[in-house]
PDB file of the backbone (N, CA, C, O) and the ligand in Angstrom, with CONECT records:
HET     ZN  A 101       1
ATOM      1  N   MET A   1      14.719  15.477 110.992  1.00  0.00           N
ATOM      2  CA  MET A   1      13.617  15.630 110.046  1.00  0.00           C
ATOM      3  C   MET A   1      13.755  14.589 108.942  1.00  0.00           C
ATOM      4  O   MET A   1      14.832  14.412 108.372  1.00  0.00           O
ATOM      5  N   ALA A   2      12.658  13.907 108.649  1.00  0.00           N
ATOM      6  CA  ALA A   2      12.689  12.873 107.615  1.00  0.00           C
ATOM      7  C   ALA A   2      12.872  13.491 106.242  1.00  0.00           C
ATOM      8  O   ALA A   2      12.354  14.571 105.955  1.00  0.00           O
ATOM      9  N   ARG A   3      13.604  12.802 105.413  1.00  0.00           N
ATOM     10  CA  ARG A   3      13.784  13.291 104.065  1.00  0.00           C
ATOM     11  C   ARG A   3      12.538  13.006 103.231  1.00  0.00           C
ATOM     12  O   ARG A   3      11.735  12.131 103.555  1.00  0.00           O
ATOM     13  N   LYS A   4      12.400  13.773 102.143  1.00  0.00           N
ATOM     14  CA  LYS A   4      11.199  13.678 101.325  1.00  0.00           C
ATOM     15  C   LYS A   4      11.613  13.477  99.822  1.00  0.00           C
ATOM     16  O   LYS A   4      12.745  13.753  99.425  1.00  0.00           O
ATOM     17  N   ILE A   5      10.676  13.003  99.056  1.00  0.00           N
ATOM     18  CA  ILE A   5      10.891  12.753  97.648  1.00  0.00           C
ATOM     19  C   ILE A   5       9.986  13.633  96.799  1.00  0.00           C
ATOM     20  O   ILE A   5       8.790  13.738  97.070  1.00  0.00           O
ATOM     21  N   ALA A   6      10.544  14.260  95.783  1.00  0.00           N
ATOM     22  CA  ALA A   6       9.776  14.818  94.681  1.00  0.00           C
ATOM     23  C   ALA A   6      10.132  13.993  93.441  1.00  0.00           C
ATOM     24  O   ALA A   6      11.299  13.945  93.055  1.00  0.00           O
ATOM     25  N   ASP A   7       9.161  13.353  92.820  1.00  0.00           N
ATOM     26  CA  ASP A   7       9.430  12.345  91.827  1.00  0.00           C
ATOM     27  C   ASP A   7       8.759  12.719  90.501  1.00  0.00           C
ATOM     28  O   ASP A   7       7.538  12.636  90.368  1.00  0.00           O
ATOM     29  N   CYS A   8       9.576  13.132  89.522  1.00  0.00           N
ATOM     30  CA  CYS A   8       9.016  13.480  88.210  1.00  0.00           C
ATOM     31  C   CYS A   8       8.451  12.264  87.487  1.00  0.00           C
ATOM     32  O   CYS A   8       7.610  12.423  86.602  1.00  0.00           O
ATOM     33  N   ARG A   9       8.875  11.086  87.828  1.00  0.00           N
ATOM     34  CA  ARG A   9       8.355   9.886  87.143  1.00  0.00           C
ATOM     35  C   ARG A   9       6.879   9.727  87.475  1.00  0.00           C
ATOM     36  O   ARG A   9       6.159   9.021  86.769  1.00  0.00           O
ATOM     37  N   ARG A  10       6.419  10.378  88.546  1.00  0.00           N
ATOM     38  CA  ARG A  10       5.051  10.208  88.953  1.00  0.00           C
ATOM     39  C   ARG A  10       4.096  10.916  88.046  1.00  0.00           C
ATOM     40  O   ARG A  10       2.907  10.597  88.035  1.00  0.00           O
ATOM     41  N   PHE A  11       4.579  11.882  87.272  1.00  0.00           N
ATOM     42  CA  PHE A  11       3.690  12.718  86.467  1.00  0.00           C
ATOM     43  C   PHE A  11       4.065  12.674  84.989  1.00  0.00           C
ATOM     44  O   PHE A  11       5.233  12.559  84.618  1.00  0.00           O
ATOM     45  N   GLU A  12       3.027  12.770  84.165  1.00  0.00           N
ATOM     46  CA  GLU A  12       3.273  12.803  82.730  1.00  0.00           C
ATOM     47  C   GLU A  12       3.975  14.123  82.370  1.00  0.00           C
ATOM     48  O   GLU A  12       3.639  15.184  82.895  1.00  0.00           O
ATOM     49  N   SER A  13       4.958  14.027  81.460  1.00  0.00           N
ATOM     50  CA  SER A  13       5.625  15.243  80.944  1.00  0.00           C
ATOM     51  C   SER A  13       6.032  14.995  79.533  1.00  0.00           C
ATOM     52  O   SER A  13       6.164  13.852  79.095  1.00  0.00           O
ATOM     53  N   ASP A  14       6.236  16.092  78.805  1.00  0.00           N
ATOM     54  CA  ASP A  14       6.634  15.994  77.374  1.00  0.00           C
ATOM     55  C   ASP A  14       7.941  15.220  77.232  1.00  0.00           C
ATOM     56  O   ASP A  14       8.147  14.471  76.278  1.00  0.00           O
ATOM     57  N   SER A  15       8.809  15.427  78.209  1.00  0.00           N
ATOM     58  CA  SER A  15      10.169  14.825  78.112  1.00  0.00           C
ATOM     59  C   SER A  15      10.260  13.482  78.815  1.00  0.00           C
ATOM     60  O   SER A  15      11.342  12.903  78.915  1.00  0.00           O
ATOM     61  N   ASN A  16       9.107  12.971  79.313  1.00  0.00           N
ATOM     62  CA  ASN A  16       9.148  11.741  80.127  1.00  0.00           C
ATOM     63  C   ASN A  16      10.274  11.804  81.159  1.00  0.00           C
ATOM     64  O   ASN A  16      11.081  10.883  81.288  1.00  0.00           O
ATOM     65  N   CYS A  17      10.300  12.900  81.872  1.00  0.00           N
ATOM     66  CA  CYS A  17      11.363  13.179  82.835  1.00  0.00           C
ATOM     67  C   CYS A  17      11.426  12.056  83.878  1.00  0.00           C
ATOM     68  O   CYS A  17      10.405  11.618  84.410  1.00  0.00           O
ATOM     69  N   SER A  18      12.633  11.615  84.147  1.00  0.00           N
ATOM     70  CA  SER A  18      12.842  10.509  85.122  1.00  0.00           C
ATOM     71  C   SER A  18      13.512  10.968  86.409  1.00  0.00           C
ATOM     72  O   SER A  18      13.977  10.161  87.214  1.00  0.00           O
ATOM     73  N   LEU A  19      13.549  12.290  86.582  1.00  0.00           N
ATOM     74  CA  LEU A  19      14.294  12.820  87.739  1.00  0.00           C
ATOM     75  C   LEU A  19      13.550  12.556  89.035  1.00  0.00           C
ATOM     76  O   LEU A  19      12.333  12.723  89.123  1.00  0.00           O
ATOM     77  N   THR A  20      14.318  12.137  90.047  1.00  0.00           N
ATOM     78  CA  THR A  20      13.774  12.007  91.413  1.00  0.00           C
ATOM     79  C   THR A  20      14.684  12.820  92.331  1.00  0.00           C
ATOM     80  O   THR A  20      15.903  12.650  92.305  1.00  0.00           O
ATOM     81  N   ILE A  21      14.105  13.693  93.135  1.00  0.00           N
ATOM     82  CA  ILE A  21      14.864  14.524  94.049  1.00  0.00           C
ATOM     83  C   ILE A  21      14.529  14.069  95.442  1.00  0.00           C
ATOM     84  O   ILE A  21      13.357  13.975  95.807  1.00  0.00           O
ATOM     85  N   ILE A  22      15.571  13.778  96.244  1.00  0.00           N
ATOM     86  CA  ILE A  22      15.408  13.324  97.594  1.00  0.00           C
ATOM     87  C   ILE A  22      16.253  14.155  98.529  1.00  0.00           C
ATOM     88  O   ILE A  22      17.440  14.348  98.269  1.00  0.00           O
ATOM     89  N   GLY A  23      15.693  14.641  99.586  1.00  0.00           N
ATOM     90  CA  GLY A  23      16.434  15.408 100.590  1.00  0.00           C
ATOM     91  C   GLY A  23      15.530  15.974 101.642  1.00  0.00           C
ATOM     92  O   GLY A  23      14.359  15.605 101.743  1.00  0.00           O
ATOM     93  N   GLU A  24      16.071  16.866 102.421  1.00  0.00           N
ATOM     94  CA  GLU A  24      15.214  17.566 103.420  1.00  0.00           C
ATOM     95  C   GLU A  24      14.173  18.349 102.642  1.00  0.00           C
ATOM     96  O   GLU A  24      14.423  18.814 101.530  1.00  0.00           O
ATOM     97  N   GLU A  25      12.972  18.489 103.262  1.00  0.00           N
ATOM     98  CA  GLU A  25      11.853  19.083 102.573  1.00  0.00           C
ATOM     99  C   GLU A  25      12.214  20.425 101.906  1.00  0.00           C
ATOM    100  O   GLU A  25      11.890  20.621 100.734  1.00  0.00           O
ATOM    101  N   ASP A  26      12.854  21.323 102.598  1.00  0.00           N
ATOM    102  CA  ASP A  26      13.116  22.635 102.053  1.00  0.00           C
ATOM    103  C   ASP A  26      14.147  22.555 100.901  1.00  0.00           C
ATOM    104  O   ASP A  26      14.080  23.336  99.952  1.00  0.00           O
ATOM    105  N   GLU A  27      15.075  21.625 100.993  1.00  0.00           N
ATOM    106  CA  GLU A  27      16.037  21.413  99.904  1.00  0.00           C
ATOM    107  C   GLU A  27      15.310  20.914  98.662  1.00  0.00           C
ATOM    108  O   GLU A  27      15.553  21.390  97.552  1.00  0.00           O
ATOM    109  N   VAL A  28      14.429  19.964  98.860  1.00  0.00           N
ATOM    110  CA  VAL A  28      13.703  19.372  97.742  1.00  0.00           C
ATOM    111  C   VAL A  28      12.835  20.410  97.052  1.00  0.00           C
ATOM    112  O   VAL A  28      12.785  20.478  95.824  1.00  0.00           O
ATOM    113  N   ILE A  29      12.148  21.223  97.861  1.00  0.00           N
ATOM    114  CA  ILE A  29      11.262  22.235  97.304  1.00  0.00           C
ATOM    115  C   ILE A  29      12.080  23.231  96.458  1.00  0.00           C
ATOM    116  O   ILE A  29      11.679  23.593  95.352  1.00  0.00           O
ATOM    117  N   ALA A  30      13.229  23.664  96.997  1.00  0.00           N
ATOM    118  CA  ALA A  30      14.047  24.644  96.254  1.00  0.00           C
ATOM    119  C   ALA A  30      14.479  24.093  94.900  1.00  0.00           C
ATOM    120  O   ALA A  30      14.360  24.771  93.880  1.00  0.00           O
ATOM    121  N   VAL A  31      14.988  22.843  94.897  1.00  0.00           N
ATOM    122  CA  VAL A  31      15.461  22.254  93.632  1.00  0.00           C
ATOM    123  C   VAL A  31      14.292  21.915  92.737  1.00  0.00           C
ATOM    124  O   VAL A  31      14.364  22.149  91.531  1.00  0.00           O
ATOM    125  N   ALA A  32      13.216  21.373  93.281  1.00  0.00           N
ATOM    126  CA  ALA A  32      12.078  20.986  92.483  1.00  0.00           C
ATOM    127  C   ALA A  32      11.425  22.189  91.798  1.00  0.00           C
ATOM    128  O   ALA A  32      11.002  22.097  90.646  1.00  0.00           O
ATOM    129  N   ALA A  33      11.346  23.311  92.507  1.00  0.00           N
ATOM    130  CA  ALA A  33      10.741  24.498  91.917  1.00  0.00           C
ATOM    131  C   ALA A  33      11.590  25.017  90.752  1.00  0.00           C
ATOM    132  O   ALA A  33      11.051  25.415  89.720  1.00  0.00           O
ATOM    133  N   LYS A  34      12.901  25.012  90.917  1.00  0.00           N
ATOM    134  CA  LYS A  34      13.798  25.434  89.874  1.00  0.00           C
ATOM    135  C   LYS A  34      13.719  24.472  88.684  1.00  0.00           C
ATOM    136  O   LYS A  34      13.716  24.906  87.532  1.00  0.00           O
ATOM    137  N   HIS A  35      13.657  23.186  88.958  1.00  0.00           N
ATOM    138  CA  HIS A  35      13.555  22.177  87.931  1.00  0.00           C
ATOM    139  C   HIS A  35      12.210  22.307  87.171  1.00  0.00           C
ATOM    140  O   HIS A  35      12.172  22.210  85.945  1.00  0.00           O
ATOM    141  N   ALA A  36      11.133  22.524  87.913  1.00  0.00           N
ATOM    142  CA  ALA A  36       9.827  22.643  87.291  1.00  0.00           C
ATOM    143  C   ALA A  36       9.810  23.859  86.346  1.00  0.00           C
ATOM    144  O   ALA A  36       9.172  23.811  85.294  1.00  0.00           O
ATOM    145  N   ALA A  37      10.494  24.923  86.709  1.00  0.00           N
ATOM    146  CA  ALA A  37      10.556  26.084  85.883  1.00  0.00           C
ATOM    147  C   ALA A  37      11.480  25.873  84.684  1.00  0.00           C
ATOM    148  O   ALA A  37      11.129  26.201  83.551  1.00  0.00           O
ATOM    149  N   ASP A  38      12.671  25.318  84.949  1.00  0.00           N
ATOM    150  CA  ASP A  38      13.689  25.176  83.881  1.00  0.00           C
ATOM    151  C   ASP A  38      13.261  24.170  82.813  1.00  0.00           C
ATOM    152  O   ASP A  38      13.424  24.394  81.614  1.00  0.00           O
ATOM    153  N   VAL A  39      12.718  23.072  83.285  1.00  0.00           N
ATOM    154  CA  VAL A  39      12.490  21.931  82.377  1.00  0.00           C
ATOM    155  C   VAL A  39      11.021  21.776  81.985  1.00  0.00           C
ATOM    156  O   VAL A  39      10.720  21.335  80.876  1.00  0.00           O
ATOM    157  N   HIS A  40      10.101  22.137  82.889  1.00  0.00           N
ATOM    158  CA  HIS A  40       8.699  21.786  82.657  1.00  0.00           C
ATOM    159  C   HIS A  40       7.810  22.975  82.399  1.00  0.00           C
ATOM    160  O   HIS A  40       6.591  22.834  82.306  1.00  0.00           O
ATOM    161  N   GLY A  41       8.425  24.188  82.277  1.00  0.00           N
ATOM    162  CA  GLY A  41       7.651  25.338  81.854  1.00  0.00           C
ATOM    163  C   GLY A  41       6.695  25.904  82.894  1.00  0.00           C
ATOM    164  O   GLY A  41       5.812  26.697  82.568  1.00  0.00           O
ATOM    165  N   HIS A  42       6.877  25.488  84.170  1.00  0.00           N
ATOM    166  CA  HIS A  42       6.063  26.091  85.209  1.00  0.00           C
ATOM    167  C   HIS A  42       6.716  27.428  85.605  1.00  0.00           C
ATOM    168  O   HIS A  42       7.883  27.692  85.317  1.00  0.00           O
ATOM    169  N   GLU A  43       5.913  28.243  86.272  1.00  0.00           N
ATOM    170  CA  GLU A  43       6.459  29.460  86.821  1.00  0.00           C
ATOM    171  C   GLU A  43       6.794  29.213  88.289  1.00  0.00           C
ATOM    172  O   GLU A  43       5.979  28.697  89.054  1.00  0.00           O
ATOM    173  N   ASP A  44       8.020  29.598  88.660  1.00  0.00           N
ATOM    174  CA  ASP A  44       8.461  29.394  90.058  1.00  0.00           C
ATOM    175  C   ASP A  44       7.819  30.455  90.953  1.00  0.00           C
ATOM    176  O   ASP A  44       8.372  31.535  91.156  1.00  0.00           O
ATOM    177  N   THR A  45       6.661  30.128  91.472  1.00  0.00           N
ATOM    178  CA  THR A  45       5.939  31.067  92.318  1.00  0.00           C
ATOM    179  C   THR A  45       5.728  30.442  93.676  1.00  0.00           C
ATOM    180  O   THR A  45       5.920  29.236  93.834  1.00  0.00           O
ATOM    181  N   PRO A  46       5.335  31.237  94.669  1.00  0.00           N
ATOM    182  CA  PRO A  46       5.028  30.665  96.005  1.00  0.00           C
ATOM    183  C   PRO A  46       3.932  29.614  95.900  1.00  0.00           C
ATOM    184  O   PRO A  46       3.936  28.626  96.634  1.00  0.00           O
ATOM    185  N   GLU A  47       2.969  29.840  94.960  1.00  0.00           N
ATOM    186  CA  GLU A  47       1.875  28.881  94.796  1.00  0.00           C
ATOM    187  C   GLU A  47       2.426  27.539  94.292  1.00  0.00           C
ATOM    188  O   GLU A  47       2.031  26.482  94.786  1.00  0.00           O
ATOM    189  N   LEU A  48       3.336  27.581  93.311  1.00  0.00           N
ATOM    190  CA  LEU A  48       3.905  26.366  92.791  1.00  0.00           C
ATOM    191  C   LEU A  48       4.641  25.635  93.899  1.00  0.00           C
ATOM    192  O   LEU A  48       4.510  24.420  94.042  1.00  0.00           O
ATOM    193  N   ARG A  49       5.413  26.372  94.681  1.00  0.00           N
ATOM    194  CA  ARG A  49       6.164  25.727  95.781  1.00  0.00           C
ATOM    195  C   ARG A  49       5.240  25.079  96.799  1.00  0.00           C
ATOM    196  O   ARG A  49       5.525  24.015  97.350  1.00  0.00           O
ATOM    197  N   GLU A  50       4.117  25.762  97.030  1.00  0.00           N
ATOM    198  CA  GLU A  50       3.137  25.192  97.972  1.00  0.00           C
ATOM    199  C   GLU A  50       2.519  23.921  97.408  1.00  0.00           C
ATOM    200  O   GLU A  50       2.280  22.951  98.127  1.00  0.00           O
ATOM    201  N   GLN A  51       2.262  23.950  96.091  1.00  0.00           N
ATOM    202  CA  GLN A  51       1.701  22.740  95.447  1.00  0.00           C
ATOM    203  C   GLN A  51       2.718  21.599  95.476  1.00  0.00           C
ATOM    204  O   GLN A  51       2.365  20.451  95.745  1.00  0.00           O
ATOM    205  N   LEU A  52       3.970  21.920  95.199  1.00  0.00           N
ATOM    206  CA  LEU A  52       5.016  20.895  95.240  1.00  0.00           C
ATOM    207  C   LEU A  52       5.122  20.289  96.621  1.00  0.00           C
ATOM    208  O   LEU A  52       5.286  19.078  96.771  1.00  0.00           O
ATOM    209  N   ARG A  53       5.026  21.141  97.633  1.00  0.00           N
ATOM    210  CA  ARG A  53       5.114  20.680  99.007  1.00  0.00           C
ATOM    211  C   ARG A  53       4.041  19.596  99.292  1.00  0.00           C
ATOM    212  O   ARG A  53       4.280  18.614  99.994  1.00  0.00           O
ATOM    213  N   GLY A  54       2.855  19.834  98.708  1.00  0.00           N
ATOM    214  CA  GLY A  54       1.771  18.893  98.898  1.00  0.00           C
ATOM    215  C   GLY A  54       1.935  17.581  98.168  1.00  0.00           C
ATOM    216  O   GLY A  54       1.244  16.607  98.466  1.00  0.00           O
ATOM    217  N   LEU A  55       2.855  17.549  97.203  1.00  0.00           N
ATOM    218  CA  LEU A  55       3.074  16.379  96.381  1.00  0.00           C
ATOM    219  C   LEU A  55       4.264  15.544  96.852  1.00  0.00           C
ATOM    220  O   LEU A  55       4.545  14.487  96.286  1.00  0.00           O
ATOM    221  N   LEU A  56       4.967  16.017  97.891  1.00  0.00           N
ATOM    222  CA  LEU A  56       6.125  15.275  98.376  1.00  0.00           C
ATOM    223  C   LEU A  56       5.693  13.931  98.966  1.00  0.00           C
ATOM    224  O   LEU A  56       4.599  13.783  99.511  1.00  0.00           O
ATOM    225  N   GLU A  57       6.582  12.979  98.835  1.00  0.00           N
ATOM    226  CA  GLU A  57       6.311  11.640  99.403  1.00  0.00           C
ATOM    227  C   GLU A  57       7.435  11.316 100.402  1.00  0.00           C
ATOM    228  O   GLU A  57       8.543  11.842 100.296  1.00  0.00           O
ATOM    229  N   PRO A  58       7.134  10.457 101.356  1.00  0.00           N
ATOM    230  CA  PRO A  58       8.169  10.090 102.321  1.00  0.00           C
ATOM    231  C   PRO A  58       9.312   9.290 101.650  1.00  0.00           C
ATOM    232  O   PRO A  58       9.104   8.506 100.724  1.00  0.00           O
ATOM    233  N   GLU A  59      10.504   9.531 102.166  1.00  0.00           N
ATOM    234  CA  GLU A  59      11.686   8.906 101.574  1.00  0.00           C
ATOM    235  C   GLU A  59      11.574   7.377 101.484  1.00  0.00           C
ATOM    236  O   GLU A  59      12.047   6.760 100.530  1.00  0.00           O
ATOM    237  N   ASP A  60      10.951   6.797 102.476  1.00  0.00           N
ATOM    238  CA  ASP A  60      10.937   5.316 102.498  1.00  0.00           C
ATOM    239  C   ASP A  60       9.925   4.743 101.537  1.00  0.00           C
ATOM    240  O   ASP A  60       9.793   3.522 101.453  1.00  0.00           O
ATOM    241  N   SER A  61       9.192   5.591 100.795  1.00  0.00           N
ATOM    242  CA  SER A  61       8.274   5.077  99.772  1.00  0.00           C
ATOM    243  C   SER A  61       8.971   4.982  98.413  1.00  0.00           C
ATOM    244  O   SER A  61       8.360   4.599  97.415  1.00  0.00           O
ATOM    245  N   TYR A  62      10.259   5.337  98.392  1.00  0.00           N
ATOM    246  CA  TYR A  62      10.964   5.340  97.073  1.00  0.00           C
ATOM    247  C   TYR A  62      11.038   3.934  96.476  1.00  0.00           C
ATOM    248  O   TYR A  62      11.370   2.966  97.160  1.00  0.00           O
ATOM    249  N   ILE A  63      10.727   3.850  95.213  1.00  0.00           N
ATOM    250  CA  ILE A  63      10.840   2.581  94.479  1.00  0.00           C
ATOM    251  C   ILE A  63      11.724   2.813  93.246  1.00  0.00           C
ATOM    252  O   ILE A  63      11.479   3.723  92.454  1.00  0.00           O
ATOM    253  N   ALA A  64      12.742   1.983  93.104  1.00  0.00           N
ATOM    254  CA  ALA A  64      13.622   2.129  91.939  1.00  0.00           C
ATOM    255  C   ALA A  64      12.933   1.733  90.656  1.00  0.00           C
ATOM    256  O   ALA A  64      11.918   1.038  90.676  1.00  0.00           O
ATOM    257  N   GLY A  65      13.485   2.176  89.538  1.00  0.00           N
ATOM    258  CA  GLY A  65      12.949   1.763  88.242  1.00  0.00           C
ATOM    259  C   GLY A  65      11.948   2.766  87.739  1.00  0.00           C
ATOM    260  O   GLY A  65      12.126   3.964  87.957  1.00  0.00           O
ATOM    261  N   SER A  66      10.904   2.326  87.077  1.00  0.00           N
ATOM    262  CA  SER A  66       9.900   3.222  86.521  1.00  0.00           C
ATOM    263  C   SER A  66       8.598   3.103  87.293  1.00  0.00           C
ATOM    264  O   SER A  66       8.372   2.108  87.981  1.00  0.00           O
ATOM    265  N   ARG A  67       7.750   4.099  87.185  1.00  0.00           N
ATOM    266  CA  ARG A  67       6.434   4.044  87.779  1.00  0.00           C
ATOM    267  C   ARG A  67       5.458   4.640  86.837  1.00  0.00           C
ATOM    268  O   ARG A  67       5.825   5.400  85.942  1.00  0.00           O
ATOM    269  N   GLU A  68       4.168   4.293  87.033  1.00  0.00           N
ATOM    270  CA  GLU A  68       3.119   4.761  86.162  1.00  0.00           C
ATOM    271  C   GLU A  68       2.904   6.240  86.356  1.00  0.00           C
ATOM    272  O   GLU A  68       2.797   6.713  87.487  1.00  0.00           O
ATOM    273  N   ALA A  69       2.840   6.987  85.248  1.00  0.00           N
ATOM    274  CA  ALA A  69       2.681   8.428  85.347  1.00  0.00           C
ATOM    275  C   ALA A  69       1.214   8.822  85.321  1.00  0.00           C
ATOM    276  O   ALA A  69       0.403   8.243  84.598  1.00  0.00           O
ATOM    277  N   GLU A  70       0.903   9.806  86.116  1.00  0.00           N
ATOM    278  CA  GLU A  70      -0.466  10.380  86.160  1.00  0.00           C
ATOM    279  C   GLU A  70      -0.357  11.846  85.711  1.00  0.00           C
ATOM    280  O   GLU A  70       0.728  12.422  85.787  1.00  0.00           O
ATOM    281  N   PRO A  71      -1.445  12.456  85.249  1.00  0.00           N
ATOM    282  CA  PRO A  71      -1.336  13.871  84.858  1.00  0.00           C
ATOM    283  C   PRO A  71      -0.935  14.738  86.046  1.00  0.00           C
ATOM    284  O   PRO A  71      -1.323  14.476  87.185  1.00  0.00           O
ATOM    285  N   PHE A  72      -0.160  15.763  85.761  1.00  0.00           N
ATOM    286  CA  PHE A  72       0.195  16.736  86.830  1.00  0.00           C
ATOM    287  C   PHE A  72      -1.078  17.487  87.207  1.00  0.00           C
ATOM    288  O   PHE A  72      -1.779  18.003  86.336  1.00  0.00           O
ATOM    289  N   PRO A  73      -1.377  17.549  88.504  1.00  0.00           N
ATOM    290  CA  PRO A  73      -2.629  18.244  88.917  1.00  0.00           C
ATOM    291  C   PRO A  73      -2.618  19.698  88.506  1.00  0.00           C
ATOM    292  O   PRO A  73      -1.628  20.397  88.724  1.00  0.00           O
ATOM    293  N   ALA A  74      -3.676  20.151  87.930  1.00  0.00           N
ATOM    294  CA  ALA A  74      -3.733  21.528  87.391  1.00  0.00           C
ATOM    295  C   ALA A  74      -3.906  22.525  88.519  1.00  0.00           C
ATOM    296  O   ALA A  74      -3.976  23.729  88.273  1.00  0.00           O
TER     297      ALA A  74
HETATM  298 ZN    ZN A 101      11.220  16.724  85.671  1.00  0.00          ZN2+
END
């Protein structure tokens, strides 16, 4: 199974979070949901996890450094 990326740099946040999580899809979702709740004030719900799943990017699209942030989809 190809690894996936959840990239906080992709979205605007109060803390300008630079965290990037890379791993198997289920691993990334588990960590990203906890991170979104701990750091970004989201509620760790099945809906959030589903939304995060839709925002994952393929591992080989990873780019080092910074990237332009867009608003987190509501
Ligand atoms: Zn973050």
